[in-house]
N, C-alpha and C positions, 0 to 999 in steps of 0.2 A: 517539795509536793509532786513534780513529776517523777522523780526517783521512786518515792513511796509507791506512786499509782503503778508505774511499770514492774516493781517488784511484787506488788499485791495481784497482779493481772498474770503474772506468770507463775506463781504459787498457785493462782485459782484454776489455770489451766491444767497444771500438774496435777492437782486434786481430782479434777474432773474427769481427765485422760485416765487417771488410775482407777476412779470408782467405775467408767463403765467396761474399762478392761477387765476388771472384777467380775461383774456381773457374767461377761461373757465365758470368763472361766469357769466360774460354777455352772454353767450348762453346759460348758465341754466336758467337765469332770462325771456329771449326771450321764451324760450319752455313753462316755466311756466305759462307765461301770454297767450300763443297761448291755452294750455291745457284748463286754467280757463273759457276763453271765446269761448271754442267749446262745441260739443255736450258730450263732455266727464268729463265737468268740474264738475257737480254735483257728478258724482261717485266719481270722484278725491278727491273732499273734504270728502266726506263718508269714504274714505278710509284711509285718514290723521287722521281722528278723532275715528277710530277703536281701540279698544284697544286691546295691547300684553301684558300679565301679569298688573300689577298695574296700569301702565301709557297708553295714547294711542300714536298711533304712532306719532303724532305730538310733543307730550310732550317727547318722546324717543329722539328726534330731538332737539328740543329746550331746554332740560334741562338736558340731557345727553351726546348726540354729541357735542353741543354747549360749555359743559364744558371743552371737548378737546381742543376746538378752544380757549378757556380762557386760557387753559393751555399753549398754544403755545405762546399767547399773553404775558403772565406773563413771561414766559422764555425769549421772545424777550426785554421785558421790563428790565429784572435783567441783563441781559448781556450787551445790550447798555450803561446801568447807571454804571455797574461795569467796562468794558472794552470795550466799543464801541463808537459810534459816539457819544454818553452822558456822556460820562467816567470823563469829565474836564466842568468846570462852562464855557470857551470860547465857546464850542461847544454846549453847552444847550440854551445859551441865544437866539439865533436868533429863531430856532425852538419853544423853549419854549414859548417865546413872540406871536410868531405866533400863536401857537396852543391856548394859552389863548384868544387872539383876535378871533379865528376861534370857539371858543365855547361860549364866552360871548355874541357875536354881534348877533348870528342867534338864540340865545334863548331869547334874547330881541326884535328882529324882530318876532319870532313866538308868543311870549306873547301879541305883539300890535294888533294882530289879534283873539286872543283869551283869553276869561276870563271864569271864573267861572269852571266848570268840565272838559271843555277841556284845561285849561290851565295845565292841568298834563303832557301834550306831551310838554313841553318848552325844554326837553333836546333832543327831536329827531333829529334838525337839527344840533345838537353840534357836531357829529359824522364824521370823514373821513375813508371811506373805502379804506384801502391802496392797497388792491389787485388790485380793480377796478381802482383807479387813477394810479397805476404804471404799469397796463395793456395797459392803453391809451397812456401812455409815452413810453412804447414799442414798439407801432406802427409807432412812429417818429424816431425810432432808435437814430442816433447819432445826432441830430439835437438839443437835449436837453444836456445842459452841464451836466456831471456826478455829479458835487457838487451840481445841483438841484434836480437830482433824490436823493441822501443821503439826504438833507434839508428836501423833501417830505417825506421819511421816517422815518427820525426821527420826525418830526411833527405830523405824523402820529401814531406813538408809543406813543408818548406823550399824544395825543387824546384819545388813546385808554385806558391809564392810569387815564385820567380825566374821560372817560365815566366809567369806574371799579367804579371809587370811587362815582362817581353819583349814578350808579345803588345801591351801598351799603347804602347810606346816605338816597335816594331820593325814592326807590322802593322796601322798604322792611316793610312789614306790619305783624301782627298777630304772633309775634314771640311766639316760644315754649322754654321755659326754658331749660327743660330736653334734648331736641335736641340740643341747643346751647351749654350745659355743655360736652353733648358726643362730637360736634365738636371741642369745646376746648382742651378735652383731646386729639384728634385726632392729633390736632394742635400743641401739646407739644411733642408728640412722633415723630412726623414728626422734629421738631425742635431739639429735643433730637438725631435723627439719623444725622441729619446734624453736630451737637456739636460733637459726637462720631466719627466723620470720615468716616461715612459708605459710601462707593463710589457705592455699586451696586444700580442698579435703582428700581430692584424689590421690596423691601421692603418700598421705598418711595410708589409706583405705588398701592401697595396693602393696604396699610394705607390711600392713597388719596381716594381710592374708598369708604373705610368707612366712611372717611371725607364727601365725596359728599352725601353719604346715609344721613348723621346727619344734613348736611345743607340743603336738599331737602326736609327734614321734619322740620325744623326749622323756616322757614318762610323766611328767606335769600335766594335769589335766588340761585339756586343749580350750577348756572356757577361760580359762585364766589369761590368754593372749588377750581376748577382748578388753579385760581390765586393764591389761599392760599399755594397751593400743589407747585407752580412753584417757588416761594419765598423759598422755604427751600431745594430744589433740589442745591447739592453742585457745586458751581463753582472757579475754580481756574485760577489767571491770570498767565499766562506762557510766559514771554515777550522772544522773541528771537527763539521760537520754531514756525516752519512751521507747524508742524501737533496738534498744540494747539485745533483745533477744536474737534479732535477726544479723547483729553485725559479727557477733563471736562466731568462729568456726564451730567450737564446742556448739553453743546454741543451735547453729545451723544444722548440725548432725543429730544432736537431741531431740529437735523436732522433728528431724525427717524419720527418725527410729520411732517414736512415739506409736504410731499408728500401726506399722506392720507387726511391732514387737508386741504391743497389748493385744492385738485383734488376730493376729494370725501365728506367731511364734509361742507365745504361751500358751493358748488354746489348744496348737496342734501337740504341743509336751504334755498338757492335761489330757489329751485323747490318748496319747501313747502309754503314759505312765501311770493314769488313774485306771487303766484298764486291768483291773485285778478281779479273776475268776475266783470271788468268796464263796459260790457254791462249790468249788471243785478241790477245795483246802481241806486239809485234815481236822477233825472235829475241835482238836485243841489249839487250833491256831488263833482262834478269837481271843483265849485267854493265855497266850503263849506272853512268855517275860519280853521278848520284843515288843508285841503288840501293846502290851499293858504299859511297860515302861515310857513308849512312845506316847500314848495317850495320857498317859497321868502327866508327863513332862510337859505335852502343850495346854493340857486342860487345867492342871496345878501349880506345875512349875512357873508356866509363864505369867499367873495371877499374882501368885505368891513375889517372885522376882520383879515383875515389872511395877506392880502397887507397892509392894512393900519398901523396894528400893527409891522410889518416888516420893512416899511418904516421909521416909526416914531422911531423904535430901531436903526435903520441904522442912520439917520439924528440927532439923540441924541447923536452918538458914543458909543451908548451901545453894538452894533454889526456890523460885517462888512458884506457886501453883500455876498452872494455864489460866489467864484471864477468862472471867465470868465461868469458870468451872467448878464444880464442888467435888467431894472426895467420892461419892456415889457415882458420878459421871465417869471419873478417874478411873475407878474401880471397872464399870463397864467396858472402858476402852482396853484395859489390862486384859479383859476377858478375850476380846478381839485378838488382842496378840498372842494369843492361843491358836490362829488358825496359821496355819505353816505349811501350807499346801506345797508350792513351787520348789523353794529352795531346799525344804525339807525331803520331798520325793528325791531330789537331785542328791541331797548328800545320802540318802538311801542308796541309790546304786553306785556311789563311790564306796560306802561302809560295807556294803555286801556284794561284791563284784560277782563272784559264783555260786551265790545261792539263791536262787529264785522263790524259795518257800522264805527265806528271811528277807528277802525283800518285800513279799506279799504280806508277810506278818507287820513289817514296817508300815507299810503301805497303808494297811486296814487300820493301824494305831493313827497315822497321820491324818486320813478321811475322816475317821471316828471322834478324835481329840478335835480336830478343825471344825466339823461339822456342831458338835455340842458347844465349843467355845463359841463359835459364832451365834449359835442361837440365843444362848445364854446371854451374851454380849447385847444383843439386840432386844433382847426383852429389857433386861437392864437399863439399857439408856431409853428406853421407849416409855418405861415406868416412871423414871427419874428425871425426865428432860421434857419440860414445857416447851411450846414453840419460841424460838429465839426471837427476841424484839430486835429492830432494827440497827438501832444503836449496838448491838453486840455482834454485828456482821462484819467487824473488823478482822483482817487478817493476823495482822502483829500480834504475837504471843503476848 
């Protein structure tokens, strides 16, 4: 009983933190759009491109601060796979199948609108923003079964893992072998620290900074250093202990990072990258193939992929429906999966590094598709969900 209570409390804290961060991120995105389309827009853009040492302010945010974001993503993935909602195959199947559909179908829809150079953005609509989506669910209170919130969180975590793999495989070019070798040595040191049972976080973080420098210079995107570091942080499974969250180095670091990442790093990323000067774009930008493909991928592809693959898994007996949830509620959650803000915009920067126009078109598609998907998902869940009774407040799916 103590173990179940401890696990449920950890999940509740995770969901509440992500939900609150999502609301802050929404506000940051709105502020960024207002600034970009005001008289301050030009000065704001110039400030972001000003250099602080070897990198511009924008690069410090996208390559430096977001490495910390990816560190937290990696910690969450490792925790959930080893001792959380993804620790058994029965728990992985439904969110795993849904996540696969939610990545494959949006990519295909994007490619239906784009050929040639613009096809490089195929992965943009393949990501779900967990903070944004859970922020919308938070507005619905107890109308959404807890099992669906956990389903959405697990799906988004698997989605993040898929995005990390995509970035590593498809958005890496111009590799530097000496720097790759340096990164490899740093990674080996981190693994050795883990094997030797080192539990203090400071040695890992120090070597992690060195790893980040080598990865930044190697040609692999610097943020992947955060994921590599996360996978080497020790985590012990401690059944039956209510204070398990505080024992493991991984849990300690995850708790330390949740607030600064959710309420500082990700909103700053939003302020930097959602600042699209819509009023200054060419007239055709709103209906450009990149814009339409991105928006359709998020709005249509995510729903078809997540909902369609989930229902197929349930009908074939591969997985069960989330507890106390019906298909219309699952459809509403699938709509929320079309909110692809943070990771989608991040992939946009990698897909079109030398074209501000294509970046702007993709960002418009991300913002438009995400807004419509979030609004429709909110309305759908509000219409089909009554107030949840106390006996339905369990966390276990």
